VOBA-1610 file (N, C-alpha, C; in pm, whole numbers, padded with zeros to 5 digits, always signed):
BEGIN
Met+03997+03612+00218Met+03938+03711+00113Met+03924+03832+00195Leu+03876+03842+00320Leu+03855+03963+00407Leu+03998+04034+00408His+04095+03951+00426His+04235+04022+00473His+04273+04082+00331Phe+04232+04025+00222Phe+04271+04089+00091Phe+04194+04213+00071Leu+04063+04211+00109Leu+03988+04336+00079Leu+04041+04447+00178Phe+04083+04420+00301Phe+04133+04507+00406Phe+04255+04566+00337Asp+04357+04491+00286Asp+04477+04550+00229Asp+04428+04656+00114Leu+04343+04614+00031Leu+04306+04695-00083Leu+04254+04828-00032Gln+04173+04825+00080Gln+04115+04943+00131Gln+04217+05037+00188Gln+04325+04980+00247Gln+04451+05055+00306Gln+04518+05122+00187Gln+04529+05047+00089Gln+04601+05108-00035Gln+04527+05222-00086Gln+04384+05214-00093Gln+04302+05312-00157Gln+04319+05436-00062Met+04300+05410+00076Met+04331+05533+00165Met+04466+05606+00132Arg+04563+05524+00117Arg+04707+05594+00108Arg+04707+05660-00018Ala+04638+05591-00126Ala+04653+05663-00249Ala+04566+05802-00247Asn+04470+05793-00171Asn+04371+05908-00180Asn+04448+06026-00103Leu+04500+05992+00003Leu+04605+06098+00107Leu+04712+06166+00015Ser+04773+06066-00055Ser+04878+06126-00139Ser+04840+06183-00280Gly+04718+06171-00307Gly+04664+06235-00437Gly+04674+06147-00538Ala+04739+06021-00529Ala+04748+05936-00648Ala+04626+05862-00676Ser+04599+05816-00785Ser+04469+05743-00832Ser+04496+05601-00794Phe+04388+05545-00762Phe+04394+05394-00744Phe+04450+05329-00863Pro+04539+05220-00838Pro+04593+05142-00953Pro+04491+05073-01026Ser+04485+05088-01166Ser+04393+05028-01235Ser+04388+04872-01231Glu+04506+04820-01219Glu+04532+04669-01202Glu+04467+04615-01084Leu+04480+04698-00965Leu+04428+04659-00846Leu+04267+04671-00833Arg+04205+04778-00910Arg+04077+04783-00928Arg+04033+04668-01011Glu+04084+04630-01120Glu+04038+04511-01187Glu+04039+04394-01102Leu+04148+04371-01040Leu+04174+04258-00952Leu+04067+04256-00835Leu+04027+04358-00785Leu+03915+04383-00681Leu+03780+04337-00751Gln+03755+04388-00861Gln+03620+04350-00924Gln+03629+04222-00969Arg+03721+04153-01002Arg+03729+03998-01045Arg+03716+03944-00905Arg+03776+03960-00800Arg+03755+03898-00678Arg+03607+03902-00619Leu+03567+04029-00630Leu+03410+04054-00585Leu+03327+03964-00684Gly+03347+03960-00817Gly+03255+03891-00890Gly+03257+03723-00862Glu+03393+03672-00827Glu+03407+03544-00773Glu+03333+03508-00639Leu+03355+03619-00552Leu+03284+03601-00426Leu+03117+03600-00457Glu+03074+03688-00537Glu+02939+03685-00557Glu+02877+03563-00607Lys+02948+03501-00711Lys+02908+03357-00765Lys+02919+03262-00649Gln+03023+03263-00565Gln+03026+03167-00462Gln+02904+03179-00373Leu+02872+03296-00333Leu+02745+03325-00253Leu+02619+03287-00330Leu+02606+03300-00447Leu+02482+03259-00517Leu+02487+03098-00519Lys+02597+03047-00547Lys+02594+02899-00559Lys+02543+02851-00418Lys+02592+02907-00302Lys+02561+02860-00168Lys+02423+02879-00148Val+02381+02992-00171Val+02219+03018-00155Val+02141+02929-00228Ser+02177+02894-00366Ser+02097+02796-00432Ser+02092+02660-00382Ser+02220+02616-00317Ser+02244+02489-00272Ser+02129+02475-00148Leu+02149+02589-00048Leu+02055+02586+00058Leu+01927+02573+00041Glu+01877+02652-00091Glu+01729+02628-00121Glu+01702+02501-00156Glu+01793+02435-00234Glu+01759+02299-00291Glu+01744+02202-00178Glu+01833+02206-00065Glu+01836+02128+00054Glu+01705+02157+00116Lys+01665+02286+00141Lys+01540+02315+00196Lys+01411+02243+00124Ser+01425+02247+00001Ser+01314+02180-00071Ser+01303+02047-00046Gln+01423+01980-00044Gln+01430+01821-00042Gln+01387+01804+00095Leu+01426+01871+00202Leu+01383+01856+00343Leu+01220+01880+00361Ser+01163+01965+00297Ser+01020+01982+00285Ser+00948+01876+00233Asn+00996+01817+00110Asn+00938+01705+00054Asn+00940+01585+00141Ala+01052+01558+00203Ala+01077+01438+00287Ala+00993+01449+00414Thr+00967+01578+00447Thr+00883+01588+00574Thr+00746+01569+00550Ala+00697+01600+00429Ala+00569+01584+00383Ala+00541+01434+00381Ala+00619+01371+00294Ala+00604+01225+00291Ala+00602+01161+00410Tyr+00697+01188+00506Tyr+00698+01120+00642Tyr+00558+01145+00719Arg+00522+01287+00720Arg+00397+01316+00769Arg+00277+01222+00710Leu+00252+01206+00594Leu+00165+01146+00532Leu+00161+00994+00584Lys+00275+00928+00573Lys+00293+00794+00623Lys+00266+00784+00783Thr+00313+00886+00857Thr+00283+00875+00993Thr+00127+00886+01019Glu+00060+00978+00940Glu-00088+00998+00953Glu-00167+00863+00929Ser-00113+00803+00829Ser-00174+00676+00799Ser-00162+00576+00884Thr-00051+00551+00954Thr-00013+00458+01057Thr-00109+00498+01169Leu-00110+00623+01223Leu-00174+00677+01332Leu-00316+00634+01312Asn-00379+00666+01195Asn-00531+00636+01167Asn-00549+00481+01198Ala-00481+00405+01144Ala-00492+00258+01154Ala-00483+00207+01300Leu-00388+00275+01377Leu-00385+00259+01525Leu-00508+00302+01592Val-00549+00416+01556Val-00674+00467+01625Val-00798+00388+01583Glu-00831+00343+01484Glu-00911+00239+01450Glu-00904+00113+01536Arg-00780+00054+01526Arg-00752-00066+01606Arg-00784-00047+01784Ile-00742+00065+01824Ile-00765+00111+01956Ile-00916+00129+01971Ser-00984+00185+01885Ser-01140+00199+01902Ser-01199+00067+01912Glu-01165-00029+01826Glu-01225-00158+01834Glu-01180-00237+01970Leu-01063-00224+01997Leu-01033-00273+02129Leu-01107-00222+02247Glu-01144-00091+02244Glu-01223-00043+02348Glu-01355-00099+02342Lys-01399-00115+02217Lys-01543-00175+02208Lys-01553-00323+02263Gly-01441-00387+02268Gly-01420-00535+02310Gly-01434-00617+02178Gly-01459-00574+02068Gly-01473-00649+01947Gly-01578-00757+01957Gly-01689-00711+02021Gly-01816-00805+02016Gly-01774-00928+02104Asp-01803-01058+02034Asp-01788-01178+02101Asp-01647-01239+02067Phe-01555-01156+01995Phe-01427-01207+01970Phe-01320-01165+02078Lys-01220-01264+02075Lys-01118-01259+02179Lys-01029-01121+02157Ser-01016-01090+02023Ser-00945-00971+01984Ser-01015-00913+01858Pro-01005-00783+01827Pro-01079-00745+01702Pro-01053-00831+01592Glu-00935-00871+01552Glu-00905-00938+01422Glu-00943-01082+01428Gln-00974-01127+01524Gln-00999-01282+01552Gln-01151-01320+01523Phe-01178-01286+01399Phe-01300-01327+01349Phe-01303-01369+01206Lys-01406-01444+01157Lys-01406-01487+01022Lys-01538-01463+00953Leu-01534-01443+00810Leu-01661-01424+00757Leu-01676-01557+00670Ser-01801-01609+00715Ser-01845-01734+00654Ser-01949-01728+00553Leu-01928-01781+00418Leu-02029-01770+00327Leu-02035-01913+00272Pro-02143-01982+00323Pro-02157-02121+00304Pro-02202-02180+00169Gln-02289-02087+00115Gln-02341-02121-00014Gln-02308-02045-00144Arg-02333-02110-00242Arg-02298-02026-00391Arg-02424-01958-00432Thr-02439-01843-00391Thr-02546-01765-00423Thr-02514-01623-00466Asn-02581-01554-00531Asn-02565-01402-00554Asn-02609-01310-00464Tyr-02628-01342-00331Tyr-02684-01266-00234Tyr-02597-01265-00102Leu-02514-01368-00090Leu-02434-01388+00042Leu-02303-01313+00010Tyr-02261-01214+00096Tyr-02139-01152+00070Tyr-02092-01051+00191Gly-01977-01016+00187Gly-01928-00918+00297Gly-01891-00781+00208Arg-01906-00677+00286Arg-01849-00549+00227Arg-01772-00482+00331Ile-01649-00446+00271Ile-01558-00356+00362Ile-01603-00220+00367Thr-01630-00161+00480Thr-01704+00001+00473Thr-01593+00101+00435Lys-01461+00050+00421Lys-01371+00145+00387Lys-01346+00128+00241Ser-01302+00240+00155Ser-01262+00229+00034Ser-01108+00246+00023Leu-01037+00247-00102Leu-00901+00250-00110Leu-00868+00388-00159Pro-00762+00439-00120Pro-00706+00559-00183Pro-00643+00518-00322Glu-00580+00628-00385Glu-00518+00599-00519Glu-00362+00539-00464Met-00346+00428-00524Met-00233+00364-00485Met-00135+00318-00621Tyr-00025+00323-00603Tyr+00085+00280-00695Tyr+00151+00150-00659Ala+00106+00092-00550Ala+00149-00046-00511Ala+00079-00090-00394Phe+00056-00214-00400Phe-00030-00269-00273Phe+00008-00424-00249Thr-00023-00466-00124Thr-00012-00607-00089Thr-00158-00626-00035Leu-00200-00730-00078Leu-00349-00797-00019Leu-00314-00920+00040Cys-00354-00925+00181Cys-00337-01070+00244Cys-00461-01115+00288Met-00478-01238+00312Met-00588-01295+00380Met-00564-01445+00419Trp-00650-01486+00497Trp-00667-01637+00528Trp-00787-01685+00455Ile-00780-01797+00398Ile-00883-01852+00320Ile-00902-01994+00335Lys-01030-02053+00325Lys-01052-02186+00362Lys-01170-02210+00261Ser-01156-02316+00178Ser-01259-02338+00099Ser-01238-02487+00030Ser-01335-02560-00001Ser-01345-02697-00061Ser-01434-02700-00175Ala-01475-02571-00229Ala-01557-02547-00338Ala-01520-02617-00468Ser-01592-02675-00541Ser-01557-02721-00684Ser-01683-02708-00776Pro-01660-02658-00892Pro-01534-02611-00946Pro-01513-02483-00924Gly-01366-02447-00878Gly-01332-02311-00842Gly-01380-02264-00708Val-01316-02176-00630Val-01356-02121-00512Val-01447-01989-00533Gly-01439-01938-00650Gly-01513-01832-00670Gly-01444-01713-00650Thr-01512-01598-00604Thr-01452-01481-00601Thr-01423-01415-00446Pro-01308-01449-00397Pro-01296-01415-00257Pro-01295-01252-00232Phe-01237-01187-00337Phe-01203-01047-00308Phe-01239-00973-00444Ser-01308-00854-00459Ser-01327-00781-00563Ser-01330-00623-00514Tyr-01274-00537-00604Tyr-01271-00405-00581Tyr-01317-00339-00725Gly-01415-00259-00702Gly-01468-00193-00833Gly-01468-00026-00814Val-01448+00037-00928Val-01454+00180-00921Val-01554+00219-01040Pro-01602+00339-01041Pro-01697+00388-01129Pro-01603+00391-01270Gly-01661+00309-01368Gly-01607+00295-01499Gly-01526+00179-01512Gln-01481+00105-01394Gln-01408-00012-01391Gln-01446-00099-01284Ala-01525-00200-01299Ala-01565-00287-01202Ala-01471-00398-01171Asn-01368-00412-01258Asn-01276-00509-01219Asn-01146-00441-01198Glu-01147-00337-01113Glu-01013-00269-01073Glu-00915-00360-01007Ile-00952-00445-00911Ile-00882-00546-00847Ile-00970-00647-00816Val-00931-00770-00875Val-01019-00892-00859Val-00933-01001-00828Leu-00976-01100-00738Leu-00915-01227-00711Leu-01006-01331-00736Ile-01004-01428-00832Ile-01112-01509-00886Ile-01049-01637-00908Glu-01122-01748-00880Glu-01115-01880-00940Glu-01233-01933-00983Trp-01265-01945-01117Trp-01398-01991-01137Trp-01381-02121-01259Gly-01471-02210-01244Gly-01444-02348-01325Gly-01324-02419-01295Asn-01260-02467-01392Asn-01136-02540-01370Asn-01003-02449-01402Asn-01018-02314-01411Asn-00908-02211-01440Asn-00855-02199-01319Pro-00727-02162-01326Pro-00626-02139-01221Pro-00690-02010-01140Ile-00642-01988-01015Ile-00680-01855-00950Ile-00613-01731-01053Glu-00695-01633-01069Glu-00661-01530-01154Glu-00662-01396-01072Leu-00555-01303-01095Leu-00563-01176-01047Leu-00592-01078-01168Leu-00696-01003-01142Leu-00722-00894-01253Leu-00698-00752-01189Ile-00621-00678-01256Ile-00604-00535-01228Ile-00653-00448-01348Asn-00737-00367-01332Asn-00793-00279-01435Asn-00821-00362-01563Asp-00870-00491-01525Asp-00932-00603-01620Asp-00827-00655-01694Lys-00695-00633-01668Lys-00580-00724-01710Lys-00569-00838-01620Val-00519-00948-01681Val-00518-01071-01620Val-00394-01150-01598Ala-00356-01179-01471Ala-00237-01276-01445Ala-00289-01407-01382Gln-00227-01519-01429Gln-00260-01639-01354Gln-00172-01674-01237Leu-00231-01713-01131Leu-00148-01729-00991Leu-00138-01876-00985Pro-00025-01924-00935Pro+00000-02068-00914Pro-00036-02101-00760Leu-00148-02060-00723Leu-00210-02083-00598Leu-00303-02207-00593Glu-00295-02287-00480Glu-00394-02392-00472Glu-00459-02381-00326Val-00611-02370-00323Val-00645-02358-00185Val-00773-02420-00180Arg-00783-02525-00251Arg-00927-02601-00254Arg-00934-02723-00185Asp-00853-02730-00082Asp-00835-02855-00005Asp-00932-02855+00128Gly-00992-02754+00156Gly-01078-02737+00278Gly-00994-02704+00396Lys-00873-02675+00382Lys-00769-02617+00471Lys-00778-02465+00476Trp-00735-02417+00600Trp-00671-02261+00605Trp-00552-02242+00530His-00543-02143+00434His-00428-02111+00391His-00418-01962+00394His-00293-01931+00414His-00264-01778+00411His-00196-01739+00285Ile-00264-01637+00191Ile-00232-01591+00061Ile-00191-01433+00083Cys-00093-01415+00010Cys-00065-01259-00012Cys-00049-01229-00163Ile-00096-01129-00212Ile-00058-01083-00359Ile-00003-00945-00356Cys+00131-00929-00402Cys+00186-00792-00401Cys+00198-00733-00548Trp+00173-00625-00564Trp+00184-00558-00701Trp+00223-00418-00689Thr+00305-00384-00793Thr+00339-00232-00801Thr+00329-00195-00953Thr+00294-00080-00969Thr+00257-00015-01098Thr+00383-00006-01204Arg+00507-00012-01136Arg+00626-00010-01198Arg+00651-00132-01269Asp+00639-00129-01409Asp+00648-00254-01471Asp+00530-00363-01462Gly+00429-00319-01376Gly+00323-00409-01346Gly+00383-00550-01275Gln+00469-00530-01191Gln+00531-00656-01129Gln+00449-00707-01035Trp+00448-00827-00996Trp+00352-00893-00909Trp+00412-01014-00856Asp+00383-01058-00727Asp+00429-01166-00646Asp+00301-01246-00582Ala+00319-01374-00575Ala+00206-01448-00525Ala+00262-01540-00407Tyr+00222-01522-00290Tyr+00247-01603-00178Tyr+00154-01707-00123Gln+00187-01818-00090Gln+00089-01910-00027Gln+00161-01958+00106Asp+00115-01968+00224Asp+00157-02014+00338Asp+00303-01972+00362Gly+00328-01841+00331Gly+00462-01790+00358Gly+00566-01794+00252Asn+00530-01882+00141Asn+00638-01907+00045Asn+00599-01847-00090Lys+00677-01769-00145Lys+00654-01716-00285Lys+00640-01830-00383Leu+00531-01851-00450Leu+00511-01946-00560Leu+00520-01884-00687Gly+00515-01762-00711Gly+00495-01710-00840Gly+00530-01560-00852Ala+00570-01538-00967Ala+00603-01384-00995Ala+00600-01352-01145Gly+00566-01215-01178Gly+00564-01185-01316Gly+00563-01045-01312Asp+00535-00982-01447Asp+00525-00843-01470Asp+00438-00821-01570Asn+00424-00681-01609Asn+00352-00636-01726Asn+00190-00662-01695Leu+00156-00657-01570Leu+00009-00652-01531Leu-00015-00511-01495Ala-00092-00466-01589Ala-00157-00315-01590Ala-00025-00218-01552Ala+00074-00241-01602Ala+00201-00161-01592Ala+00163-00016-01607Trp+00216+00059-01497Trp+00197+00218-01490Trp+00052+00253-01466His-00039+00178-01427His-00162+00205-01402His-00189+00230-01262Pro-00229+00348-01218Pro-00247+00372-01062Pro-00394+00306-01027Ile-00385+00252-00902Ile-00512+00193-00862Ile-00604+00308-00826Lys-00731+00313-00883Lys-00820+00421-00877Lys-00885+00439-00713Pro-00907+00545-00679Pro-00960+00562-00534Pro-01114+00547-00542Gly-01173+00555-00418Gly-01316+00577-00410Gly-01410+00456-00458Gly-01365+00338-00461Gly-01453+00233-00514Gly-01513+00147-00410Val-01562+00031-00431Val-01637-00053-00320Val-01543-00196-00320Ile-01537-00235-00197Ile-01466-00370-00175Ile-01579-00458-00137Ile-01580-00573-00208Ile-01677-00679-00193Ile-01605-00823-00162Leu-01638-00879-00055Leu-01586-01018-00042Leu-01682-01120-00053Gly-01656-01204-00147Gly-01739-01327-00171Gly-01818-01304-00313Gln-01812-01196-00380Gln-01886-01181-00507Gln-01794-01095-00608Glu-01819-01127-00743Glu-01758-01055-00854Glu-01852-00930-00888Gln-01806-00822-00907Gln-01885-00697-00930Gln-01895-00685-01077Asp-02009-00682-01146Asp-02040-00642-01285Asp-02059-00493-01290Val-02111-00434-01191Val-02122-00291-01169Val-02081-00274-01040Val-02034-00145-00996Val-01973-00114-00868Val-02078-00134-00760Gly-02037-00252-00674Gly-02134-00272-00563Gly-02236-00354-00589Gly-02256-00428-00711Gly-02365-00507-00732Gly-02356-00607-00862Arg-02478-00643-00905Arg-02496-00728-01020Arg-02416-00834-00997Phe-02443-00923-00899Phe-02346-01042-00883Phe-02383-01164-00968Asp-02303-01257-00998Asp-02327-01368-01070Asp-02304-01489-00969Ala-02391-01575-00923Ala-02395-01675-00844Ala-02281-01776-00876Gly-02264-01798-01025Gly-02145-01893-01065Gly-02029-01833-01020Gln-02007-01708-00990Gln-01865-01653-00949Gln-01854-01637-00814Ala-01947-01677-00728Ala-01953-01657-00578Ala-01853-01729-00506Phe-01800-01690-00405Phe-01703-01752-00313Phe-01778-01829-00231Val-01720-01961-00206Val-01801-02039-00087Val-01678-02087+00002Gly-01707-02048+00126Gly-01602-02094+00218Gly-01594-01983+00326Glu-01465-01976+00392Glu-01450-01883+00502Glu-01334-01787+00470Leu-01337-01663+00506Leu-01231-01578+00486Leu-01192-01497+00620Ser-01062-01459+00648Ser-01034-01388+00765Ser-00922-01298+00738Gln-00911-01209+00822Gln-00789-01120+00835Gln-00746-01058+00688Val-00860-01014+00629Val-00815-00944+00473Val-00773-00829+00508Asn-00657-00791+00490Asn-00583-00665+00513Asn-00504-00619+00390Ile-00492-00490+00371Ile-00439-00425+00253Ile-00336-00312+00298Trp-00220-00323+00227Trp-00120-00219+00256Trp-00096-00149+00119Asp-00049-00010+00137Asp-00017+00058+00002Asp+00116+00048-00036Arg+00195-00062-00002Arg+00319-00080-00043Arg+00336-00251-00054Val+00460-00281-00113Val+00489-00428-00123Val+00551-00471+00007Leu+00496-00562+00074Leu+00551-00615+00208Leu+00682-00687+00164Lys+00744-00695+00273Lys+00877-00773+00267Lys+00841-00919+00294Pro+00923-01004+00228Pro+00912-01148+00241Pro+00896-01198+00380Ala+00980-01143+00467Ala+00985-01172+00605Ala+00869-01134+00672Glu+00789-01015+00638Glu+00666-00986+00699Glu+00559-01068+00667Ile+00563-01122+00544Ile+00454-01206+00506Ile+00468-01354+00565Arg+00601-01395+00574Arg+00619-01516+00642Arg+00586-01515+00786Ser+00612-01413+00850Ser+00587-01387+01005Ser+00419-01395+01022Met+00340-01363+00928Met+00203-01387+00928Met+00139-01513+00921Ala+00200-01582+00818Ala+00173-01703+00769Ala+00199-01807+00864Asn+00334-01795+00950Asn+00369-01889+01046Asn+00326-01852+01185Cys+00228-01767+01196Cys+00173-01736+01321Cys+00265-01650+01415Ser+00388-01606+01381Ser+00475-01544+01480Ser+00442-01389+01481Ala+00354-01340+01388Ala+00310-01204+01426Ala+00170-01182+01342Tyr+00112-01061+01378Tyr-00005-01033+01322Tyr+00003-00867+01273Leu-00009-00844+01140Leu+00013-00705+01092Leu-00119-00659+01044Ala-00162-00557+01087Ala-00283-00496+01035Ala-00253-00413+00918Gly-00330-00404+00815Gly-00327-00319+00696Gly-00326-00179+00738Asn-00242-00102+00670Asn-00242+00050+00680Asn-00351+00124+00593Val-00401+00037+00493Val-00499+00097+00426Val-00648+00042+00456Val-00641-00092+00469Val-00772-00163+00515Val-00724-00265+00622Ala-00771-00244+00732Ala-00745-00346+00842Ala-00875-00429+00873Trp-00841-00547+00926Trp-00956-00653+00949Trp-01016-00620+01072Leu-01113-00544+01082Leu-01196-00515+01200Leu-01338-00558+01207Pro-01413-00588+01320Pro-01543-00625+01305Pro-01634-00506+01252Gly-01603-00391+01309Gly-01700-00263+01252Gly-01656-00226+01116Ser-01558-00283+01040Ser-01544-00257+00917Ser-01588-00361+00808Val-01644-00454+00856Val-01695-00558+00751Val-01854-00586+00792Glu-01922-00550+00662Glu-02068-00587+00693Glu-02111-00694+00622Val-02210-00755+00677Val-02233-00893+00613Val-02389-00889+00564Phe-02410-00955+00434Phe-02532-00941+00372Phe-02587-01080+00334Gly-02706-01104+00343Gly-02749-01222+00302Gly-02774-01328+00433Arg-02904-01384+00417Arg-02931-01498+00525Arg-02844-01610+00507Gly-02764-01645+00610Gly-02648-01761+00599Gly-02522-01705+00607Ala-02497-01582+00567Ala-02368-01527+00586Ala-02353-01471+00743Ser-02226-01499+00802Ser-02206-01460+00942Ser-02063-01425+00966Lys-02037-01346+01068Lys-01921-01334+01127Lys-01910-01428+01256Arg-01815-01508+01250Arg-01788-01585+01360Arg-01649-01580+01437Pro-01621-01633+01550Pro-01509-01646+01624Pro-01398-01719+01521Leu-01283-01673+01508Leu-01173-01745+01433Leu-01094-01850+01509Glu-01066-01953+01442Glu-00972-02053+01529Glu-00842-01975+01561Val-00772-02033+01655Val-00637-01965+01689Val-00536-02008+01566Cys-00439-01911+01559Cys-00361-01915+01445Cys-00297-02037+01414Gln-00240-02110+01525Gln-00178-02236+01515Gln-00259-02340+01450Glu-00383-02331+01484Glu-00494-02439+01433Glu-00520-02427+01277Arg-00480-02306+01234Arg-00519-02281+01091Arg-00393-02313+01017Leu-00279-02347+01057Leu-00155-02397+00991Leu-00191-02511+00902Pro-00140-02510+00789Pro-00183-02639+00706Pro-00137-02788+00765Asn-00041-02782+00822Asn+00000-02921+00874Asn-00031-02940+01032Phe-00136-02852+01068Phe-00177-02886+01211Phe-00245-03009+01226
//
């Protein structure tokens, strides 16, 4: 292109010196080529601007993910520096709720952000009958049943999201430790239920396209009729809970299996199980040292 323009300039100079006019067909050709060149330049500029925008969005998402992970690590380091009280490591404790009352419970000091997917995992041990009660509930203003895990009466364990219900094929009333994980995504309301590393159930259309609302209260052991309170003893959890962790994504099956078979411990990036993050209420409720992981396996 530059060579072509140079030739045209040389012809123009020769035409000017000889007094001849610049040929009209060359002028039209030059204008056409300049127009094409301008279009190419504009297309390239547009492409570069789009690449810049995509890079900016990717960088922002990566920064948010990195900050979330770093915050979780900072909390864990803080607990390690404190020594975790009487526990061998910060996550090695359990919440014991020995009676079915409306005043024994644990409260997570952190709330949840807005989430479009989550995984909730925990170790659970109970022999209560009928039904283990409510090991986990998350209520927000205007919706006390934003996320609830409950087994009451002779009903199966149920997962409630925004007061919509799915029955889960989990069995945990044998007085042994079990590792359970619940995965959910707002996309089509898809959910998966794991027990002891195995996926036992899946479904969809559970509060589809509903985002988990932020700023609520997490209660362990009671079902909330209003945010943070009005508990019903008939729905209380009886037993022990440990390593209740929450992620803002759907965990991979291999990650869940590694926690269930004691080959790894993964702390939640939204809520991590730490002594300083769990408050205990009611005389009889307590935080105690947790059995080593291998002793919690069902076939131990």
